[in-house]
C-alpha positions in Angstrom: -13.1 66.3 -29.9 -9.9 63.5 -29.4 -9.5 61.6 -26.3 -6.1 61.3 -25.0 -5.8 57.5 -22.0 -3.0 57.3 -21.1 -2.6 54.3 -18.4 0.8 54.1 -16.5 2.8 51.4 -14.6 4.9 52.9 -11.8 8.7 51.3 -11.3 8.4 48.2 -8.5 10.7 49.5 -6.4 8.7 53.7 -6.3 7.9 54.8 -2.5 4.7 53.3 -1.4 3.1 56.9 -1.9 4.2 56.6 -6.3 0.7 56.6 -7.6 -0.5 60.0 -4.8 2.6 61.0 -6.5 1.9 61.0 -10.5 -1.7 61.8 -9.9 -0.8 65.2 -7.5 2.2 66.1 -11.1 -0.5 65.1 -13.7 -2.7 67.8 -11.7 -0.5 69.9 -10.7 1.3 70.5 -15.0 -0.9 69.5 -17.2 -4.6 69.8 -16.5 -5.0 73.4 -17.3 -3.0 73.4 -19.7 -4.7 74.9 -23.4 -6.7 73.2 -25.5 -7.9 70.3 -22.6 -11.7 70.5 -22.4 -12.2 67.3 -19.5 -9.0 66.1 -17.6 -9.5 63.4 -14.9 -7.0 61.4 -13.4 -7.3 58.8 -11.1 -5.5 55.3 -9.6 -7.3 51.8 -10.6 -9.9 50.7 -9.5 -10.4 46.9 -7.9 -12.4 44.9 -9.9 -14.6 41.5 -10.4 -14.7 41.3 -13.3 -11.9 39.5 -15.4 -12.1 41.8 -18.5 -10.8 44.4 -16.9 -7.7 45.3 -16.3 -6.0 45.7 -13.1 -2.4 45.6 -13.6 -2.2 49.7 -13.4 -2.5 52.0 -10.8 -3.1 55.7 -13.0 -4.6 56.3 -15.6 -4.8 59.9 -17.4 -8.0 60.6 -19.7 -7.5 63.8 -21.4 -10.6 65.4 -24.6 -8.8 68.0 -26.2 -10.4 70.5 -28.7 -9.0 68.4 -31.3 -6.0 66.8 -32.5 -3.8 70.2 -33.2 -4.4 71.0 -29.4 -3.3 67.5 -28.1 -0.2 67.4 -30.9 0.2 71.3 -28.9 0.5 69.3 -25.4 2.7 67.1 -25.9 5.1 69.4 -27.2 4.2 72.0 -23.9 7.0 73.3 -21.6 4.8 72.1 -18.8 3.7 68.3 -20.4 8.3 68.0 -20.8 8.6 69.7 -17.5 6.0 66.9 -16.0 8.0 64.4 -18.1 11.3 64.5 -16.2 9.9 65.2 -13.0 7.5 62.8 -12.7 7.3 60.5 -15.4 10.6 58.9 -15.7 11.3 59.0 -12.0 8.1 56.9 -11.0 6.7 55.1 -14.1 8.6 52.3 -15.4 6.1 52.3 -19.3 2.9 53.8 -20.3 0.1 53.3 -22.8 -1.5 55.3 -24.8 -5.2 54.9 -25.9 -6.1 58.3 -29.2 -9.3 57.5 -30.5 -11.4 60.9 -32.2 
């Protein structure tokens, strides 16, 4: 298995529902791509624990069969469309954590 975790920060001047748009876009473009074993996307949940990063708005966790499946996902037309139509208009940055 190969885990691909993406943490998204919404642009400060984005619409109030930008996080919801980002979550919906992840579902629309990314959920059913080849090689995806598990898909979870959601909004940051506030925590009273100081060790929990609360600076982001949306997190995405995609588990693939292997690294090759994740590499194919990166160049899949639906992923590229997501980047252009959803990520770039709504997000100021993302941090990615990949591990196997």
